[in-house]
MINU-265186 format. One record per residue (C-alpha): residue in one letter; chain; x, y, z. Coordinates in steps of 0.1 Angstrom, whole numbers, plus 5000, padded with zeros to 4 digits. Layout:
+------+------+------+------+------+
| code | unit |    X |    Y |    Z |
+------+------+------+------+------+
|    A |    A |    X |    Y |    Z |
...
+------+------+------+------+------+
//
This chain:
+------+------+------+------+------+
| code | unit |    X |    Y |    Z |
+------+------+------+------+------+
|    M |    A | 5000 | 5000 | 5000 |
|    S |    A | 5028 | 5024 | 5008 |
|    M |    A | 5044 | 5017 | 4974 |
|    L |    A | 5012 | 5031 | 4958 |
|    G |    A | 5012 | 5061 | 4981 |
|    I |    A | 4978 | 5052 | 4997 |
|    K |    A | 4990 | 5045 | 5032 |
|    W |    A | 4984 | 5076 | 5053 |
|    K |    A | 4991 | 5084 | 5090 |
|    L |    A | 4965 | 5102 | 5109 |
|    H |    A | 4976 | 5138 | 5116 |
|    G |    A | 4973 | 5144 | 5153 |
|    T |    A | 4937 | 5137 | 5163 |
|    G |    A | 4926 | 5141 | 5127 |
|    K |    A | 4902 | 5169 | 5136 |
|    S |    A | 4924 | 5200 | 5136 |
|    I |    A | 4958 | 5214 | 5126 |
|    K |    A | 4979 | 5232 | 5151 |
|    P |    A | 4993 | 5267 | 5143 |
|    G |    A | 5025 | 5265 | 5123 |
|    H |    A | 5018 | 5228 | 5113 |
|    V |    A | 5007 | 5213 | 5080 |
|    V |    A | 4992 | 5180 | 5070 |
|    A |    A | 5020 | 5163 | 5051 |
|    P |    A | 5014 | 5143 | 5018 |
|    D |    A | 5017 | 5110 | 5037 |
|    E |    A | 4992 | 5121 | 5064 |
|    R |    A | 4955 | 5127 | 5064 |
|    L |    A | 4928 | 5143 | 5085 |
|    A |    A | 4896 | 5124 | 5096 |
|    W |    A | 4879 | 5111 | 5065 |
|    P |    A | 4849 | 5135 | 5067 |
|    L |    A | 4874 | 5165 | 5067 |
|    T |    A | 4895 | 5149 | 5040 |
|    I |    A | 4865 | 5144 | 5018 |
|    G |    A | 4856 | 5181 | 5023 |
|    V |    A | 4891 | 5192 | 5013 |
|    G |    A | 4889 | 5169 | 4983 |
|    M |    A | 4857 | 5186 | 4972 |
|    Q |    A | 4874 | 5219 | 4974 |
|    H |    A | 4901 | 5206 | 4950 |
|    V |    A | 4873 | 5197 | 4925 |
|    V |    A | 4858 | 5232 | 4928 |
|    A |    A | 4892 | 5248 | 4924 |
|    M |    A | 4901 | 5229 | 4892 |
|    F |    A | 4865 | 5230 | 4878 |
|    G |    A | 4864 | 5263 | 4859 |
|    A |    A | 4898 | 5260 | 4842 |
|    T |    A | 4895 | 5223 | 4834 |
|    F |    A | 4861 | 5228 | 4817 |
|    L |    A | 4870 | 5259 | 4798 |
|    V |    A | 4896 | 5240 | 4777 |
|    P |    A | 4871 | 5214 | 4762 |
|    I |    A | 4844 | 5240 | 4758 |
|    I |    A | 4868 | 5263 | 4739 |
|    T |    A | 4882 | 5235 | 4717 |
|    G |    A | 4849 | 5218 | 4711 |
|    M |    A | 4859 | 5186 | 4730 |
|    P |    A | 4834 | 5167 | 4752 |
|    P |    A | 4835 | 5182 | 4787 |
|    A |    A | 4825 | 5150 | 4805 |
|    T |    A | 4852 | 5130 | 4787 |
|    T |    A | 4878 | 5156 | 4797 |
|    L |    A | 4866 | 5154 | 4833 |
|    F |    A | 4868 | 5116 | 4833 |
|    F |    A | 4904 | 5116 | 4821 |
|    S |    A | 4914 | 5144 | 4845 |
|    G |    A | 4902 | 5122 | 4874 |
|    I |    A | 4919 | 5091 | 4860 |
|    G |    A | 4950 | 5110 | 4853 |
|    T |    A | 4951 | 5124 | 4888 |
|    L |    A | 4949 | 5089 | 4903 |
|    L |    A | 4976 | 5077 | 4879 |
|    F |    A | 4998 | 5106 | 4888 |
|    L |    A | 4995 | 5098 | 4926 |
|    V |    A | 5004 | 5061 | 4920 |
|    I |    A | 5034 | 5068 | 4897 |
|    T |    A | 5048 | 5095 | 4921 |
|    K |    A | 5041 | 5071 | 4950 |
|    G |    A | 5020 | 5097 | 4968 |
|    R |    A | 5049 | 5121 | 4973 |
|    V |    A | 5036 | 5149 | 4951 |
|    P |    A | 5001 | 5162 | 4960 |
|    S |    A | 4986 | 5174 | 4927 |
|    Y |    A | 4955 | 5175 | 4905 |
|    L |    A | 4959 | 5170 | 4868 |
|    G |    A | 4935 | 5193 | 4849 |
|    S |    A | 4933 | 5204 | 4813 |
|    S |    A | 4963 | 5223 | 4801 |
|    F |    A | 4958 | 5257 | 4784 |
|    A |    A | 4990 | 5250 | 4764 |
|    F |    A | 4970 | 5225 | 4744 |
|    I |    A | 4943 | 5250 | 4733 |
|    A |    A | 4961 | 5265 | 4703 |
|    P |    A | 4975 | 5233 | 4688 |
|    I |    A | 4942 | 5214 | 4693 |
|    M |    A | 4922 | 5242 | 4676 |
|    A |    A | 4948 | 5245 | 4647 |
|    S |    A | 4950 | 5208 | 4641 |
|    Q |    A | 4912 | 5204 | 4642 |
|    Q |    A | 4909 | 5227 | 4612 |
|    Q |    A | 4932 | 5205 | 4592 |
|    F |    A | 4928 | 5170 | 4606 |
|    G |    A | 4896 | 5171 | 4626 |
|    V |    A | 4892 | 5160 | 4662 |
|    P |    A | 4909 | 5126 | 4657 |
|    G |    A | 4940 | 5143 | 4643 |
|    A |    A | 4940 | 5167 | 4673 |
|    L |    A | 4938 | 5137 | 4697 |
|    G |    A | 4967 | 5121 | 4679 |
|    G |    A | 4988 | 5152 | 4686 |
|    V |    A | 4978 | 5150 | 4723 |
|    V |    A | 4990 | 5114 | 4724 |
|    L |    A | 5023 | 5123 | 4708 |
|    A |    A | 5029 | 5152 | 4732 |
|    G |    A | 5022 | 5130 | 4761 |
|    A |    A | 5045 | 5103 | 4749 |
|    A |    A | 5073 | 5129 | 4744 |
|    L |    A | 5067 | 5142 | 4779 |
|    A |    A | 5069 | 5108 | 4794 |
|    L |    A | 5102 | 5102 | 4776 |
|    V |    A | 5116 | 5134 | 4789 |
|    G |    A | 5105 | 5123 | 4824 |
|    A |    A | 5123 | 5090 | 4820 |
|    I |    A | 5155 | 5109 | 4810 |
|    V |    A | 5151 | 5133 | 4840 |
|    Q |    A | 5146 | 5104 | 4864 |
|    K |    A | 5178 | 5088 | 4851 |
|    F |    A | 5201 | 5118 | 4847 |
|    G |    A | 5185 | 5146 | 4867 |
|    A |    A | 5169 | 5179 | 4856 |
|    G |    A | 5201 | 5199 | 4852 |
|    W |    A | 5201 | 5194 | 4814 |
|    I |    A | 5166 | 5209 | 4811 |
|    N |    A | 5177 | 5241 | 4828 |
|    R |    A | 5206 | 5243 | 4804 |
|    L |    A | 5185 | 5237 | 4774 |
|    M |    A | 5157 | 5260 | 4785 |
|    P |    A | 5170 | 5288 | 4807 |
|    P |    A | 5144 | 5313 | 4821 |
|    I |    A | 5147 | 5336 | 4790 |
|    V |    A | 5137 | 5307 | 4767 |
|    T |    A | 5110 | 5292 | 4790 |
|    G |    A | 5094 | 5326 | 4797 |
|    A |    A | 5093 | 5334 | 4759 |
|    I |    A | 5077 | 5301 | 4750 |
|    V |    A | 5050 | 5304 | 4778 |
|    A |    A | 5043 | 5340 | 4769 |
|    L |    A | 5039 | 5334 | 4732 |
|    I |    A | 5016 | 5305 | 4737 |
|    G |    A | 4992 | 5327 | 4756 |
|    L |    A | 4995 | 5357 | 4734 |
|    N |    A | 4991 | 5336 | 4702 |
|    L |    A | 4955 | 5329 | 4713 |
|    A |    A | 4945 | 5365 | 4714 |
|    P |    A | 4925 | 5364 | 4681 |
|    A |    A | 4905 | 5334 | 4694 |
|    A |    A | 4895 | 5353 | 4725 |
|    K |    A | 4885 | 5383 | 4704 |
|    Q |    A | 4863 | 5362 | 4681 |
|    N |    A | 4843 | 5349 | 4710 |
|    F |    A | 4842 | 5383 | 4726 |
|    D |    A | 4828 | 5399 | 4695 |
|    A |    A | 4800 | 5373 | 4694 |
|    A |    A | 4783 | 5388 | 4725 |
|    P |    A | 4802 | 5419 | 4737 |
|    V |    A | 4779 | 5428 | 4766 |
|    T |    A | 4780 | 5393 | 4781 |
|    A |    A | 4818 | 5392 | 4776 |
|    V |    A | 4823 | 5425 | 4793 |
|    V |    A | 4802 | 5414 | 4823 |
|    T |    A | 4821 | 5381 | 4826 |
|    L |    A | 4855 | 5398 | 4824 |
|    A |    A | 4845 | 5426 | 4848 |
|    T |    A | 4832 | 5400 | 4874 |
|    I |    A | 4865 | 5381 | 4872 |
|    I |    A | 4885 | 5412 | 4878 |
|    L |    A | 4863 | 5424 | 4907 |
|    V |    A | 4860 | 5391 | 4925 |
|    S |    A | 4898 | 5387 | 4925 |
|    V |    A | 4902 | 5418 | 4946 |
|    L |    A | 4870 | 5420 | 4965 |
|    F |    A | 4873 | 5386 | 4982 |
|    R |    A | 4900 | 5367 | 5001 |
|    G |    A | 4907 | 5330 | 5005 |
|    I |    A | 4892 | 5304 | 4982 |
|    L |    A | 4865 | 5326 | 4967 |
|    G |    A | 4891 | 5351 | 4955 |
|    R |    A | 4911 | 5322 | 4940 |
|    L |    A | 4880 | 5310 | 4921 |
|    S |    A | 4874 | 5344 | 4904 |
|    I |    A | 4873 | 5328 | 4869 |
|    L |    A | 4847 | 5303 | 4879 |
|    V |    A | 4826 | 5330 | 4896 |
|    G |    A | 4830 | 5352 | 4865 |
|    V |    A | 4818 | 5324 | 4843 |
|    V |    A | 4788 | 5317 | 4865 |
|    V |    A | 4778 | 5354 | 4865 |
|    G |    A | 4784 | 5357 | 4828 |
|    Y |    A | 4763 | 5326 | 4822 |
|    L |    A | 4734 | 5341 | 4842 |
|    V |    A | 4736 | 5373 | 4821 |
|    A |    A | 4737 | 5352 | 4789 |
|    M |    A | 4705 | 5334 | 4800 |
|    L |    A | 4687 | 5367 | 4805 |
|    R |    A | 4698 | 5378 | 4771 |
|    G |    A | 4686 | 5345 | 4754 |
|    E |    A | 4721 | 5334 | 4744 |
|    V |    A | 4719 | 5299 | 4760 |
|    S |    A | 4703 | 5268 | 4744 |
|    Y |    A | 4694 | 5237 | 4765 |
|    D |    A | 4682 | 5214 | 4736 |
|    K |    A | 4711 | 5190 | 4739 |
|    M |    A | 4710 | 5190 | 4776 |
|    E |    A | 4673 | 5181 | 4778 |
|    A |    A | 4678 | 5152 | 4754 |
|    A |    A | 4708 | 5138 | 4774 |
|    A |    A | 4705 | 5110 | 4799 |
|    W |    A | 4712 | 5115 | 4836 |
|    V |    A | 4736 | 5086 | 4838 |
|    G |    A | 4758 | 5072 | 4810 |
|    L |    A | 4793 | 5068 | 4797 |
|    P |    A | 4814 | 5097 | 4786 |
|    Q |    A | 4818 | 5102 | 4749 |
|    F |    A | 4850 | 5084 | 4739 |
|    Q |    A | 4869 | 5090 | 4707 |
|    T |    A | 4900 | 5075 | 4691 |
|    P |    A | 4930 | 5094 | 4677 |
|    Q |    A | 4945 | 5095 | 4642 |
|    F |    A | 4981 | 5102 | 4637 |
|    H |    A | 4994 | 5127 | 4611 |
|    V |    A | 5029 | 5140 | 4607 |
|    G |    A | 5015 | 5175 | 4601 |
|    V |    A | 5006 | 5179 | 4638 |
|    L |    A | 5041 | 5174 | 4651 |
|    G |    A | 5050 | 5211 | 4646 |
|    L |    A | 5019 | 5221 | 4665 |
|    F |    A | 5024 | 5200 | 4696 |
|    V |    A | 5061 | 5197 | 4702 |
|    P |    A | 5064 | 5232 | 4718 |
|    V |    A | 5037 | 5222 | 4743 |
|    V |    A | 5060 | 5196 | 4757 |
|    L |    A | 5085 | 5223 | 4766 |
|    V |    A | 5058 | 5242 | 4785 |
|    L |    A | 5045 | 5211 | 4803 |
|    V |    A | 5081 | 5203 | 4814 |
|    A |    A | 5084 | 5238 | 4828 |
|    E |    A | 5050 | 5236 | 4845 |
|    N |    A | 5056 | 5203 | 4861 |
|    I |    A | 5091 | 5211 | 4874 |
|    G |    A | 5078 | 5244 | 4887 |
|    H |    A | 5049 | 5226 | 4905 |
|    V |    A | 5072 | 5200 | 4921 |
|    K |    A | 5095 | 5228 | 4934 |
|    S |    A | 5065 | 5248 | 4947 |
|    V |    A | 5052 | 5218 | 4966 |
|    A |    A | 5087 | 5210 | 4979 |
|    A |    A | 5089 | 5246 | 4992 |
|    M |    A | 5055 | 5245 | 5009 |
|    T |    A | 5060 | 5211 | 5026 |
|    G |    A | 5097 | 5215 | 5034 |
|    Q |    A | 5105 | 5182 | 5016 |
|    N |    A | 5132 | 5175 | 4990 |
|    L |    A | 5112 | 5163 | 4959 |
|    D |    A | 5140 | 5165 | 4933 |
|    G |    A | 5141 | 5127 | 4932 |
|    V |    A | 5105 | 5125 | 4919 |
|    S |    A | 5107 | 5153 | 4893 |
|    G |    A | 5111 | 5127 | 4866 |
|    R |    A | 5083 | 5106 | 4879 |
|    A |    A | 5060 | 5136 | 4879 |
|    L |    A | 5068 | 5143 | 4842 |
|    M |    A | 5063 | 5106 | 4833 |
|    A |    A | 5030 | 5106 | 4852 |
|    D |    A | 5017 | 5137 | 4834 |
|    G |    A | 5029 | 5122 | 4801 |
|    A |    A | 5011 | 5089 | 4807 |
|    A |    A | 4979 | 5107 | 4818 |
|    T |    A | 4980 | 5129 | 4786 |
|    V |    A | 4986 | 5098 | 4764 |
|    L |    A | 4956 | 5081 | 4781 |
|    A |    A | 4934 | 5112 | 4776 |
|    G |    A | 4944 | 5114 | 4739 |
|    F |    A | 4935 | 5078 | 4732 |
|    G |    A | 4901 | 5083 | 4747 |
|    G |    A | 4890 | 5118 | 4736 |
|    G |    A | 4901 | 5140 | 4765 |
|    S |    A | 4923 | 5171 | 4766 |
|    G |    A | 4960 | 5170 | 4775 |
|    T |    A | 4967 | 5174 | 4812 |
|    T |    A | 4991 | 5193 | 4835 |
|    T |    A | 4996 | 5198 | 4872 |
|    Y |    A | 4973 | 5225 | 4884 |
|    A |    A | 4984 | 5257 | 4902 |
|    E |    A | 4948 | 5263 | 4912 |
|    N |    A | 4950 | 5235 | 4936 |
|    I |    A | 4982 | 5248 | 4951 |
|    G |    A | 4960 | 5277 | 4963 |
|    V |    A | 4937 | 5253 | 4981 |
|    M |    A | 4967 | 5237 | 4998 |
|    A |    A | 4981 | 5270 | 5008 |
|    A |    A | 4947 | 5281 | 5023 |
|    T |    A | 4939 | 5248 | 5041 |
|    K |    A | 4975 | 5237 | 5050 |
|    V |    A | 4965 | 5203 | 5039 |
|    Y |    A | 4990 | 5187 | 5015 |
|    S |    A | 4976 | 5152 | 5020 |
|    T |    A | 4974 | 5131 | 4988 |
|    A |    A | 4943 | 5114 | 5003 |
|    A |    A | 4924 | 5146 | 4995 |
|    Y |    A | 4935 | 5142 | 4959 |
|    W |    A | 4923 | 5107 | 4957 |
|    V |    A | 4889 | 5120 | 4968 |
|    A |    A | 4890 | 5147 | 4942 |
|    G |    A | 4900 | 5123 | 4914 |
|    V |    A | 4873 | 5097 | 4923 |
|    F |    A | 4847 | 5125 | 4926 |
|    A |    A | 4856 | 5139 | 4892 |
|    I |    A | 4852 | 5104 | 4876 |
|    V |    A | 4818 | 5100 | 4892 |
|    L |    A | 4806 | 5134 | 4879 |
|    S |    A | 4818 | 5124 | 4844 |
|    F |    A | 4792 | 5096 | 4842 |
|    S |    A | 4764 | 5121 | 4839 |
|    P |    A | 4759 | 5131 | 4802 |
|    K |    A | 4733 | 5157 | 4812 |
|    F |    A | 4759 | 5173 | 4835 |
|    G |    A | 4784 | 5173 | 4806 |
|    E |    A | 4759 | 5189 | 4782 |
|    L |    A | 4750 | 5215 | 4808 |
|    I |    A | 4787 | 5226 | 4809 |
|    A |    A | 4787 | 5226 | 4771 |
|    T |    A | 4759 | 5252 | 4770 |
|    V |    A | 4784 | 5280 | 4780 |
|    P |    A | 4779 | 5305 | 4752 |
|    P |    A | 4807 | 5323 | 4732 |
|    G |    A | 4803 | 5356 | 4750 |
|    V |    A | 4811 | 5340 | 4784 |
|    L |    A | 4841 | 5322 | 4768 |
|    G |    A | 4853 | 5354 | 4752 |
|    G |    A | 4853 | 5373 | 4785 |
|    A |    A | 4870 | 5344 | 4804 |
|    A |    A | 4895 | 5337 | 4776 |
|    T |    A | 4906 | 5374 | 4775 |
|    M |    A | 4917 | 5369 | 4811 |
|    L |    A | 4930 | 5334 | 4808 |
|    Y |    A | 4951 | 5338 | 4777 |
|    G |    A | 4965 | 5371 | 4790 |
|    M |    A | 4974 | 5353 | 4823 |
|    I |    A | 4993 | 5326 | 4803 |
|    G |    A | 5013 | 5354 | 4786 |
|    I |    A | 5020 | 5372 | 4818 |
|    L |    A | 5032 | 5339 | 4834 |
|    G |    A | 5060 | 5340 | 4809 |
|    V |    A | 5069 | 5375 | 4820 |
|    K |    A | 5067 | 5363 | 4856 |
|    I |    A | 5094 | 5337 | 4848 |
|    W |    A | 5116 | 5365 | 4836 |
|    V |    A | 5110 | 5386 | 4867 |
|    Q |    A | 5115 | 5358 | 4892 |
|    N |    A | 5148 | 5348 | 4876 |
|    R |    A | 5159 | 5384 | 4872 |
|    V |    A | 5165 | 5380 | 4834 |
|    N |    A | 5188 | 5409 | 4822 |
|    F |    A | 5174 | 5424 | 4790 |
|    S |    A | 5204 | 5446 | 4787 |
|    N |    A | 5221 | 5414 | 4774 |
|    P |    A | 5215 | 5414 | 4736 |
|    V |    A | 5212 | 5376 | 4736 |
|    N |    A | 5182 | 5378 | 4760 |
|    L |    A | 5166 | 5408 | 4743 |
|    T |    A | 5168 | 5393 | 4708 |
|    T |    A | 5156 | 5359 | 4720 |
|    A |    A | 5124 | 5373 | 4735 |
|    A |    A | 5118 | 5399 | 4709 |
|    V |    A | 5119 | 5377 | 4678 |
|    A |    A | 5101 | 5347 | 4695 |
|    L |    A | 5072 | 5369 | 4707 |
|    I |    A | 5066 | 5385 | 4674 |
|    I |    A | 5066 | 5352 | 4655 |
|    G |    A | 5042 | 5337 | 4681 |
|    I |    A | 5018 | 5367 | 4684 |
|    A |    A | 5016 | 5373 | 4646 |
|    D |    A | 5013 | 5335 | 4640 |
|    Y |    A | 5039 | 5331 | 4613 |
|    T |    A | 5035 | 5299 | 4594 |
|    W |    A | 5059 | 5277 | 4574 |
|    T |    A | 5047 | 5248 | 4553 |
|    I |    A | 5070 | 5219 | 4541 |
|    G |    A | 5050 | 5192 | 4523 |
|    D |    A | 5025 | 5178 | 4548 |
|    L |    A | 5042 | 5196 | 4577 |
|    K |    A | 5028 | 5230 | 4587 |
|    F |    A | 5046 | 5249 | 4614 |
|    T |    A | 5026 | 5277 | 4630 |
|    G |    A | 5035 | 5306 | 4653 |
|    I |    A | 5039 | 5286 | 4684 |
|    A |    A | 5062 | 5260 | 4669 |
|    L |    A | 5082 | 5286 | 4650 |
|    G |    A | 5084 | 5310 | 4679 |
|    S |    A | 5095 | 5282 | 4703 |
|    A |    A | 5121 | 5270 | 4678 |
|    A |    A | 5133 | 5306 | 4673 |
|    A |    A | 5138 | 5311 | 4711 |
|    L |    A | 5159 | 5280 | 4713 |
|    V |    A | 5180 | 5285 | 4682 |
|    I |    A | 5186 | 5323 | 4687 |
|    Y |    A | 5195 | 5319 | 4724 |
|    H |    A | 5220 | 5290 | 4720 |
|    G |    A | 5232 | 5303 | 4686 |
|    M |    A | 5239 | 5338 | 4698 |
|    K |    A | 5254 | 5326 | 4731 |
|    A |    A | 5278 | 5303 | 4712 |
|    I |    A | 5289 | 5330 | 4688 |
|    A |    A | 5293 | 5356 | 4716 |
|    K |    A | 5314 | 5332 | 4737 |
|    A |    A | 5336 | 5323 | 4707 |
|    R |    A | 5341 | 5360 | 4698 |
|    G |    A | 5344 | 5372 | 4734 |
|    T |    A | 5316 | 5398 | 4730 |
|    A |    A | 5293 | 5388 | 4759 |
|    A |    A | 5298 | 5418 | 4781 |
|    E |    A | 5265 | 5418 | 4799 |
|    P |    A | 5255 | 5391 | 4825 |
|    E |    A | 5224 | 5370 | 4817 |
|    T |    A | 5207 | 5379 | 4851 |
|    E |    A | 5203 | 5411 | 4870 |
|    P |    A | 5222 | 5413 | 4903 |
|    A |    A | 5201 | 5411 | 4935 |
|    G |    A | 5188 | 5446 | 4945 |
|    L |    A | 5191 | 5478 | 4925 |
|    P |    A | 5220 | 5483 | 4901 |
|    P |    A | 5248 | 5505 | 4914 |
|    Q |    A | 5238 | 5532 | 4888 |
|    A |    A | 5202 | 5532 | 4901 |
|    K |    A | 5213 | 5534 | 4937 |
|    A |    A | 5237 | 5563 | 4929 |
|    A |    A | 5209 | 5582 | 4910 |
|    G |    A | 5185 | 5576 | 4939 |
|    N |    A | 5210 | 5589 | 4965 |
|    A |    A | 5217 | 5620 | 4943 |
|    A |    A | 5180 | 5627 | 4940 |
|    A |    A | 5176 | 5624 | 4977 |
|    R |    A | 5204 | 5649 | 4983 |
|    R |    A | 5189 | 5674 | 4959 |
|    A |    A | 5154 | 5672 | 4974 |
|    P |    A | 5145 | 5702 | 4996 |
|    K |    A | 5146 | 5694 | 5033 |
|    K |    A | 5115 | 5698 | 5054 |
|    R |    A | 5116 | 5724 | 5081 |
+------+------+------+------+------+
//
């Protein structure tokens, strides 16, 4: 049982958490409390996980089913050491939508399977040799550029849905913005879900919601499964996603390690393999690709419960919900205006996450290598440059990601050979000496109060 990560010690009396203490991954509270925390995890992942299939036209119930299955698989492969929920990854939205236009839904699912297999392979290499080579291949300037361009590449899709019902979209977006600053705790963290609910109510009043398919659906039944088809043409669309998923998973493991005070470097490879396996499984059955969810880190931070038992509850509950076709069709009734408002926020957040990577790692943009890497990659990604070679079609995400890698490593090699790399790649901690000197000079010039 311990090898599967499903043997938990009771934390204290199981009824409370002392100040300054946390419930560790291998501990649990009493089952009624654990079930309650697990339900919170389902609520936390709900809005984001369902937005991906709704935007891409995939069956919501199927995606929910494979997110639950994927979560349980992740917990088993990581031996219960990494508390995490695997929800739909936003990084898959652009390649799925692009591949659907050319190869239909089966072709998109084939791309999901290939991306998952590649991620699992990377995980096996990391587990064998460590994650140092990933940091060398994708330093913060490259990782941030790829994450940013994936989000910003989706801007036209957000605008298209926004224009379909501008009033509903504005209400949805405004609600998301206000809830995030008006409320604390879990409600503030669920601002996107609250915004979607409020926008949905406005859409109902405006007659923008149709319930025909929901009324015809059964209360209980199997999710809608689909099988993939494999085309060489999807490779250029889905390969960049693997780079993002690697960065997301490694970042998630490091976050959990910092929060629990445990060294989880030894399971980084297992986390990548688990997410890859879950994504492969989802692609073979008709679900969206998965990733570890930051939304659920918020629940852990708020509750101080890092128990993997709560994630087993969440995974099982998600699977149970997926066996209601009527519930799935209800989710699918979310109209374009609501999606446009939420997507404006979500896609922008993905873009800003890339910027956050730069800021957290103090990337120095005075260095021409960093500046050129980000500048070229972002323009290629945002403008959605395309390059077609036979059956292969590379779009902005693939070309932008490739540009970030080639430009960074190419310029760095040339600068090193020529001895022209004068600027450091990262900013020194604190203010630069020039800024400090300027600030001190300004303070001396300022008139003194009497």
